[in-house]
Residue frames as a rotation matrix with the C-alpha (Angstrom) as fourth column:
MET 1
0.802 0.595 0.060 -12.10
-0.590 0.771 0.239 5.94
0.096 -0.227 0.969 -0.43
LEU 2
-0.346 -0.903 0.255 -9.79
-0.931 0.363 0.024 3.30
-0.114 -0.230 -0.967 1.02
ALA 3
0.753 0.564 -0.340 -10.07
-0.619 0.782 -0.073 -0.29
0.225 0.265 0.938 -0.22
GLU 4
-0.098 -0.738 0.667 -8.27
-0.767 0.484 0.422 -3.49
-0.635 -0.470 -0.614 0.81
GLU 5
0.690 0.203 -0.695 -7.30
-0.624 0.654 -0.428 -6.40
0.368 0.729 0.577 -1.42
PHE 6
-0.110 -0.747 0.656 -5.66
-0.925 0.318 0.208 -9.21
-0.364 -0.584 -0.726 0.56
GLY 7
-0.269 -0.105 -0.958 -4.74
-0.667 0.737 0.106 -12.54
0.695 0.667 -0.268 -0.92
ALA 8
0.821 0.568 -0.060 -6.05
-0.395 0.641 0.659 -15.75
0.412 -0.517 0.750 0.62
ASP 9
0.875 -0.425 -0.233 -3.84
0.485 0.754 0.444 -17.52
-0.013 -0.502 0.865 3.15
LEU 10
0.555 -0.723 0.411 -1.17
-0.412 -0.668 -0.619 -14.85
0.722 0.174 -0.669 3.68
PRO 11
0.230 -0.520 -0.822 1.80
0.670 0.698 -0.254 -16.30
0.706 -0.492 0.509 5.55
ARG 12
0.951 -0.089 -0.296 3.05
0.196 -0.566 0.800 -14.93
-0.239 -0.819 -0.521 8.82
VAL 13
0.353 -0.880 0.317 6.28
0.546 -0.082 -0.834 -13.02
0.760 0.467 0.452 8.33
ARG 14
0.247 -0.369 -0.896 8.75
0.888 -0.285 0.361 -11.46
-0.388 -0.885 0.257 10.70
VAL 15
0.198 -0.182 0.963 9.09
0.553 -0.791 -0.262 -7.71
0.809 0.585 -0.056 10.34
ASP 16
-0.840 -0.374 -0.392 10.28
0.541 -0.554 -0.633 -4.81
0.020 -0.744 0.668 12.42
ARG 17
0.068 0.992 -0.103 6.90
0.991 -0.080 -0.110 -3.45
-0.117 -0.095 -0.989 13.53
HIS 18
0.178 -0.071 -0.982 8.20
0.255 -0.960 0.116 0.14
-0.951 -0.271 -0.152 13.88
GLN 19
-0.774 -0.558 -0.300 9.77
-0.140 -0.311 0.940 0.17
-0.618 0.769 0.163 10.43
MET 20
-0.691 0.594 0.412 6.64
0.713 0.466 0.523 -1.42
0.118 0.655 -0.746 8.85
ASP 21
0.256 0.792 -0.554 4.41
0.845 -0.462 -0.270 1.13
-0.470 -0.399 -0.788 10.56
GLN 22
-0.127 -0.389 -0.912 6.56
-0.067 -0.914 0.399 3.99
-0.990 0.112 0.090 9.23
ALA 23
-0.955 -0.289 0.068 6.63
0.034 0.120 0.992 2.62
-0.295 0.950 -0.104 5.66
LEU 24
-0.414 0.871 0.265 2.89
0.897 0.341 0.280 2.01
0.154 0.354 -0.922 5.50
SER 25
0.291 0.507 -0.811 2.06
0.657 -0.723 -0.216 5.34
-0.696 -0.470 -0.543 7.10
GLN 26
-0.419 -0.534 -0.735 4.28
-0.171 -0.748 0.641 7.21
-0.892 0.394 0.222 4.63
GLY 27
-0.941 0.099 0.323 2.85
0.336 0.387 0.859 5.31
-0.040 0.917 -0.398 1.67
LEU 28
-0.044 0.998 -0.047 -0.73
0.998 0.042 -0.036 6.10
-0.034 -0.049 -0.998 2.76
LEU 29
0.185 0.026 -0.982 0.16
0.334 -0.942 0.038 9.75
-0.924 -0.335 -0.183 3.39
ASN 30
-0.793 -0.532 -0.297 1.75
-0.135 -0.321 0.937 10.04
-0.594 0.783 0.183 -0.10
ALA 31
-0.730 0.582 0.358 -1.32
0.661 0.466 0.588 8.45
0.176 0.666 -0.725 -1.68
GLU 32
0.236 0.828 -0.509 -3.68
0.892 -0.392 -0.225 10.78
-0.386 -0.401 -0.831 0.22
GLN 33
-0.110 -0.332 -0.937 -1.66
0.014 -0.943 0.332 13.83
-0.994 0.024 0.108 -0.87
ALA 34
-0.957 -0.241 0.162 -1.75
0.138 0.114 0.984 12.65
-0.256 0.964 -0.075 -4.53
LEU 35
-0.323 0.913 0.250 -5.53
0.932 0.260 0.254 12.65
0.168 0.315 -0.934 -4.39
SER 36
-0.968 -0.138 0.209 -5.62
0.080 -0.961 -0.263 16.20
0.238 -0.238 0.942 -2.89
GLU 37
-0.674 0.739 0.012 -9.14
-0.340 -0.296 -0.893 17.58
-0.656 -0.606 0.450 -2.47
ARG 38
-0.351 0.580 -0.735 -10.72
-0.918 -0.058 0.392 16.14
0.185 0.813 0.553 -5.58
GLY 39
0.419 0.470 0.777 -11.08
-0.676 0.733 -0.079 12.69
-0.606 -0.492 0.625 -3.96
GLY 40
-0.015 -0.422 -0.906 -10.22
-0.851 0.482 -0.211 9.37
0.526 0.768 -0.366 -5.41
ARG 41
0.934 0.339 -0.117 -9.37
-0.271 0.880 0.391 5.84
0.235 -0.333 0.913 -4.44
ILE 42
-0.181 -0.948 0.260 -6.51
-0.969 0.128 -0.209 4.29
0.165 -0.290 -0.943 -2.42
VAL 43
0.835 0.374 -0.403 -6.06
-0.344 0.927 0.148 0.51
0.429 0.015 0.903 -2.56
VAL 44
-0.140 -0.816 0.560 -3.87
-0.974 0.217 0.072 -1.40
-0.180 -0.535 -0.825 -0.10
SER 45
0.777 0.361 -0.516 -3.13
-0.504 0.848 -0.164 -4.90
0.378 0.387 0.841 -1.26
ALA 46
-0.143 -0.810 0.569 -1.08
-0.896 0.351 0.274 -7.87
-0.421 -0.471 -0.775 -0.02
ARG 47
0.821 0.327 -0.468 -0.24
-0.507 0.795 -0.332 -11.15
0.264 0.510 0.819 -1.66
ALA 48
0.614 -0.628 0.477 2.07
-0.002 0.603 0.798 -14.11
-0.789 -0.491 0.369 -0.94
VAL 49
0.665 -0.516 -0.540 5.31
-0.695 -0.161 -0.701 -14.27
0.275 0.841 -0.465 -2.91
ARG 50
-0.325 -0.930 -0.174 8.27
-0.825 0.369 -0.428 -16.69
0.462 0.004 -0.887 -3.21
ASP 51
-0.334 0.240 -0.912 6.32
0.081 0.971 0.226 -19.90
0.939 0.002 -0.343 -2.54
GLY 52
0.657 0.742 -0.135 4.65
0.241 -0.037 0.970 -18.43
0.714 -0.670 -0.203 0.50
ALA 53
0.001 -0.763 -0.647 7.89
0.970 0.159 -0.186 -17.39
0.245 -0.627 0.740 2.15
GLY 54
-0.853 -0.258 -0.453 7.04
0.366 -0.916 -0.167 -13.67
-0.371 -0.308 0.876 2.11
ILE 55
0.292 0.950 0.111 4.42
0.842 -0.200 -0.502 -11.13
-0.454 0.240 -0.858 1.21
GLU 56
-0.771 -0.367 0.520 4.26
0.583 -0.735 0.346 -8.12
0.255 0.570 0.781 -1.14
ILE 57
0.028 0.756 -0.654 2.36
0.761 -0.441 -0.477 -5.06
-0.649 -0.484 -0.587 0.08
SER 58
-0.676 -0.184 0.714 1.22
0.674 -0.548 0.496 -2.44
0.299 0.816 0.494 -2.40
ILE 59
-0.063 0.647 -0.760 -0.40
0.493 -0.642 -0.588 0.98
-0.868 -0.411 -0.278 -1.93
ARG 60
-0.707 -0.097 0.700 -1.92
0.697 -0.258 0.669 2.41
0.116 0.961 0.250 -5.09
ASP 61
-0.174 0.660 -0.731 -3.96
0.236 -0.693 -0.681 5.56
-0.956 -0.291 -0.035 -5.81
ASN 62
0.084 0.269 0.959 -5.64
0.993 0.060 -0.104 7.06
-0.086 0.961 -0.262 -8.81
GLY 63
0.415 -0.066 -0.907 -4.17
0.258 -0.948 0.187 10.54
-0.872 -0.312 -0.376 -8.28
GLY 64
0.952 0.062 -0.299 -2.75
-0.230 -0.499 -0.836 12.67
-0.201 0.864 -0.461 -11.04
GLY 65
0.601 -0.787 0.140 0.82
0.799 0.587 -0.131 11.48
0.021 0.190 0.981 -10.64
ILE 66
-0.050 -0.726 -0.686 3.97
0.472 -0.622 0.624 13.56
-0.880 -0.293 0.373 -10.95
ALA 67
0.826 0.411 -0.386 3.75
-0.052 -0.625 -0.779 16.39
-0.561 0.663 -0.495 -13.45
ALA 68
0.470 -0.672 0.572 6.00
0.879 0.302 -0.368 16.23
0.075 0.676 0.733 -16.52
GLU 69
0.075 -0.548 -0.833 8.82
0.463 -0.721 0.516 18.73
-0.883 -0.424 0.199 -16.46
């Protein structure tokens, strides 16, 4: 399951569209792999930071994490 949590009134920010696409795609792929075949939840969130001068984007999952060595 993929869920979105976006803060109200997100500011417009300048980004390199190609780099942002790569970063988000890789983050989503990693989260999907962490869930493997058992399913789970991926949450993409965004919120304003630094007095509205930027945004913070987060990709979280409830996968098993990295195994202890």
